[in-house]
C-alpha positions as CSV (number, residue, x, y, z in Angstrom):
1,X,0.0,0.0,0.0
2,X,1.3,3.4,-1.0
3,X,-1.8,5.5,-0.2
4,X,-1.9,7.0,-3.7
5,X,-5.6,7.9,-3.1
6,X,-5.3,9.0,0.5
7,X,-8.0,11.6,1.3
8,X,-9.8,11.0,-2.0
9,X,-13.4,10.0,-2.6
10,X,-13.9,7.7,-5.6
11,X,-17.1,6.7,-7.3
12,X,-17.0,3.5,-9.4
13,X,-19.9,2.4,-11.6
14,X,-20.5,-1.3,-12.2
15,X,-18.4,-2.1,-9.2
16,X,-20.3,-5.1,-8.0
17,X,-18.1,-7.6,-9.8
18,X,-15.3,-8.0,-12.3
19,X,-13.1,-5.1,-13.2
20,X,-15.2,-2.6,-11.1
21,X,-15.0,-4.6,-8.0
22,X,-11.2,-5.2,-8.4
23,X,-10.8,-1.4,-8.7
24,X,-13.0,-0.7,-5.7
25,X,-10.9,-3.0,-3.5
26,X,-7.6,-1.6,-4.8
27,X,-8.7,2.0,-4.5
28,X,-9.8,1.4,-0.9
29,X,-6.5,-0.2,-0.1
30,X,-4.8,2.9,-1.5
31,X,-6.7,5.2,0.9
32,X,-9.8,6.2,-1.0
33,X,-13.3,6.3,0.3
34,X,-15.3,4.4,-2.3
35,X,-18.8,4.8,-3.6
36,X,-19.7,1.5,-5.2
37,X,-22.6,1.5,-7.7
38,X,-24.2,-1.3,-9.6
39,X,-27.6,-2.5,-10.8
40,X,-27.1,-5.7,-8.8
41,X,-27.8,-4.9,-5.2
42,X,-26.5,-8.2,-3.9
43,X,-23.2,-7.9,-5.8
44,X,-22.8,-4.3,-4.7
45,X,-23.4,-5.0,-1.1
46,X,-20.9,-8.0,-1.3
47,X,-18.3,-5.6,-2.7
48,X,-18.9,-3.2,0.1
49,X,-18.5,-6.0,2.6
50,X,-15.2,-7.1,1.0
51,X,-13.8,-3.5,1.2
52,X,-14.9,-3.0,4.8
53,X,-13.6,-6.5,5.7
54,X,-10.2,-5.4,4.5
55,X,-10.3,-2.2,6.6
56,X,-11.5,0.1,3.9
57,X,-14.4,2.6,3.7
58,X,-17.2,2.1,1.2
59,X,-20.9,2.5,0.6
60,X,-23.2,1.0,-2.0
61,X,-25.7,2.9,-4.1
62,X,-27.9,1.0,-6.5
63,X,-27.7,2.9,-9.9
64,X,-28.5,2.2,-13.5
65,X,-26.1,4.5,-15.3
66,X,-28.6,4.8,-18.2
67,X,-31.0,6.7,-15.9
68,X,-30.3,10.4,-15.2
69,X,-32.0,10.3,-11.8
70,X,-29.8,7.4,-10.7
71,X,-26.6,9.2,-11.7
72,X,-27.7,12.2,-9.8
73,X,-28.4,10.0,-6.8
74,X,-25.1,8.3,-6.8
75,X,-23.2,11.6,-6.8
76,X,-25.5,13.0,-4.1
77,X,-24.7,9.9,-2.0
78,X,-21.0,10.6,-2.4
79,X,-21.4,14.2,-1.3
80,X,-23.8,13.4,1.6
81,X,-21.6,10.6,3.0
82,X,-18.1,11.8,2.3
83,X,-18.5,15.5,1.4
84,X,-16.6,15.4,-1.9
85,X,-15.9,13.6,-5.1
86,X,-12.4,13.4,-6.6
87,X,-12.4,10.3,-8.8
88,X,-15.1,9.3,-11.2
89,X,-14.5,5.8,-12.7
90,X,-17.1,5.2,-15.4
91,X,-16.7,1.4,-15.6
92,X,-20.2,0.1,-16.1
93,X,-20.9,-1.6,-19.4
94,X,-22.8,-4.3,-21.2
95,X,-22.1,-6.7,-24.1
96,X,-25.3,-8.5,-25.1
97,X,-24.9,-11.9,-26.8
98,X,-27.0,-10.7,-29.8
99,X,-24.7,-7.8,-30.5
100,X,-23.2,-9.0,-33.8
101,X,-22.8,-7.7,-37.3
102,X,-24.4,-4.5,-38.6
103,X,-27.0,-6.6,-40.5
104,X,-27.7,-8.9,-37.6
105,X,-27.9,-6.7,-34.5
106,X,-31.4,-5.8,-33.4
107,X,-32.2,-2.2,-33.1
108,X,-33.3,-2.6,-29.5
109,X,-29.9,-4.2,-28.6
110,X,-28.1,-1.2,-30.3
111,X,-30.1,1.3,-28.3
112,X,-29.6,-0.6,-25.0
113,X,-25.8,-0.8,-25.5
114,X,-25.6,2.9,-26.4
115,X,-27.8,3.8,-23.4
116,X,-25.4,2.0,-20.9
117,X,-22.0,2.1,-22.5
118,X,-22.0,5.6,-24.1
119,X,-24.9,7.6,-22.7
120,X,-24.2,6.2,-19.2
121,X,-20.7,7.6,-19.3
122,X,-22.0,11.0,-20.4
123,X,-24.6,11.0,-17.7
124,X,-22.0,10.0,-15.1
125,X,-19.9,12.9,-16.1
126,X,-22.8,15.3,-16.3
127,X,-23.7,14.4,-12.7
128,X,-20.2,14.1,-11.4
129,X,-18.3,17.0,-12.9
130,X,-20.1,19.8,-10.9
131,X,-19.3,17.8,-7.7
132,X,-15.7,17.4,-8.7
133,X,-15.4,21.1,-9.4
134,X,-16.7,21.9,-6.0
135,X,-14.2,19.4,-4.5
136,X,-11.3,21.2,-6.2
137,X,-10.9,19.0,-9.2
138,X,-9.9,15.4,-9.8
139,X,-9.7,12.6,-12.3
140,X,-12.2,11.0,-14.6
141,X,-11.4,7.5,-15.9
142,X,-13.7,6.2,-18.7
143,X,-13.6,2.6,-19.8
144,X,-13.4,2.3,-23.6
145,X,-11.9,-0.8,-25.2
146,X,-9.2,-1.9,-27.6
147,X,-12.0,-2.5,-30.1
148,X,-12.4,1.2,-30.4
149,X,-8.9,1.3,-32.0
150,X,-9.3,-1.6,-34.5
151,X,-11.9,-3.6,-36.3
152,X,-12.8,-7.3,-36.2
153,X,-14.5,-9.8,-38.4
154,X,-16.0,-11.3,-35.3
155,X,-18.3,-8.3,-35.2
156,X,-19.9,-6.6,-32.2
157,X,-21.1,-3.5,-33.9
158,X,-23.0,-1.8,-31.0
159,X,-20.3,-2.4,-28.4
160,X,-17.5,-1.3,-30.7
161,X,-19.3,1.9,-31.7
162,X,-20.2,2.7,-28.1
163,X,-16.6,2.4,-27.1
164,X,-15.4,4.5,-29.9
165,X,-17.8,7.2,-28.7
166,X,-16.3,6.9,-25.2
167,X,-12.9,7.7,-26.6
168,X,-14.1,10.7,-28.5
169,X,-16.1,12.0,-25.5
170,X,-13.2,11.6,-23.2
171,X,-10.9,13.7,-25.4
172,X,-13.6,16.4,-25.5
173,X,-14.0,16.4,-21.7
174,X,-10.3,16.5,-21.2
175,X,-9.9,19.7,-23.3
176,X,-13.0,21.4,-21.9
177,X,-11.8,20.9,-18.3
178,X,-8.0,20.9,-18.6
179,X,-7.7,24.4,-17.0
180,X,-10.2,23.6,-14.3
181,X,-8.2,20.9,-12.6
182,X,-10.1,17.9,-13.9
183,X,-8.3,15.3,-16.0
184,X,-10.1,12.9,-18.2
185,X,-8.5,9.7,-19.6
186,X,-9.7,6.5,-21.2
187,X,-8.8,2.9,-20.5
188,X,-8.7,0.6,-23.5
189,X,-8.6,-3.0,-22.1
190,X,-8.3,-6.1,-24.1
191,X,-10.2,-9.2,-23.1
192,X,-10.2,-9.3,-19.3
193,X,-11.1,-12.5,-17.4
194,X,-14.5,-11.6,-15.9
195,X,-17.7,-13.5,-15.4
196,X,-19.2,-11.7,-18.4
197,X,-16.4,-12.6,-20.7
198,X,-16.2,-16.2,-19.5
199,X,-19.9,-16.6,-20.3
200,X,-19.3,-15.1,-23.8
201,X,-16.3,-17.4,-24.4
202,X,-17.8,-20.5,-23.1
203,X,-17.9,-22.0,-26.6
204,X,-14.4,-23.5,-27.2
205,X,-14.4,-22.6,-30.9
206,X,-15.3,-19.0,-30.1
207,X,-12.7,-18.8,-27.4
208,X,-9.9,-20.2,-29.6
209,X,-10.9,-17.8,-32.4
210,X,-10.0,-14.9,-30.1
211,X,-7.2,-16.3,-28.1
212,X,-5.0,-16.8,-31.1
213,X,-4.9,-13.0,-31.6
214,X,-3.5,-12.2,-28.1
215,X,0.4,-12.1,-28.3
216,X,0.7,-12.9,-24.6
217,X,-1.5,-15.9,-25.0
218,X,-3.9,-15.3,-22.1
219,X,-6.7,-13.1,-20.9
220,X,-6.0,-10.1,-18.8
221,X,-6.9,-10.1,-15.1
222,X,-9.3,-7.7,-13.5
223,X,-6.5,-6.7,-11.0
224,X,-4.2,-5.7,-13.9
225,X,-6.8,-3.3,-15.3
226,X,-7.5,-2.0,-11.8
227,X,-3.8,-1.0,-11.4
228,X,-4.0,0.9,-14.7
229,X,-7.1,2.7,-13.5
230,X,-5.4,3.5,-10.2
231,X,-2.5,5.1,-12.1
232,X,-4.8,7.3,-14.1
233,X,-6.8,8.2,-11.0
234,X,-3.8,9.1,-9.0
235,X,-1.5,12.1,-9.0
236,X,1.1,9.9,-10.7
237,X,-0.7,10.7,-13.9
238,X,-0.9,14.4,-13.1
239,X,0.2,15.5,-16.6
240,X,-2.0,13.1,-18.5
241,X,-5.3,14.1,-19.9
242,X,-7.2,13.2,-23.1
243,X,-5.1,10.1,-23.4
244,X,-5.9,6.4,-24.0
245,X,-4.1,3.8,-21.9
246,X,-4.1,0.5,-23.8
247,X,-4.0,-2.6,-21.6
248,X,-4.5,-5.5,-24.1
249,X,-1.7,-8.0,-23.9
250,X,-0.2,-6.7,-27.2
251,X,-3.3,-7.2,-29.4
252,X,-3.2,-3.7,-31.0
253,X,0.5,-4.0,-31.6
254,X,0.3,-7.3,-33.5
255,X,0.2,-8.1,-37.2
256,X,1.1,-11.8,-36.8
257,X,1.1,-13.4,-33.4
258,X,3.4,-16.1,-32.1
259,X,2.5,-19.7,-33.0
């Protein structure tokens, strides 16, 4: 523990499991007071219990990031409980099984993915930035994806488009608030071993189709992405804004992978 977030209040969306929960536990170990949000109340409360069991400080707020009132409520809870907001980690996202090619993806699926993955980040920032300004500034970390940087024949058109939008929006936020002490950066993870991804890759053929393109030959771990998020949230990244930090096991660097 190096207390890189000592005295900070961090709000993490989608923190009931996977990458969000790993970040919540790490941020708390680094001294932050953590507001954990998720649509799954059981998972969110379990995450709070894990943080508190390790000696950290956290609360849970049920929030659907696609709902403006929920985003307002989660920020209000941070202010009411801890009196400030310094780190906003927009991690919540979905990847429906029927998100496929442009000709195959249902319109309802497209709209649902955009509502959570893109509009949810916008609403989180819309609610959170005024609180961050009142708190003296801070850091926004938005989860995009390596698929925002490259295309794939194994299409996921709505997810890919939503994450490309997150990248563009993050750059806009960074420039708008650069002189008001708010930094905004995007994380671009490759495939991370989470319950959601394991479900999607349960088919051995589908798994093999993707694994062959990862130079390191394995999925990333939630803890590895949490460490990257911690860096962007901390003062160690004090001269970084509008950037994209790629954590993908070498995927975006590869033309031909090792046999």
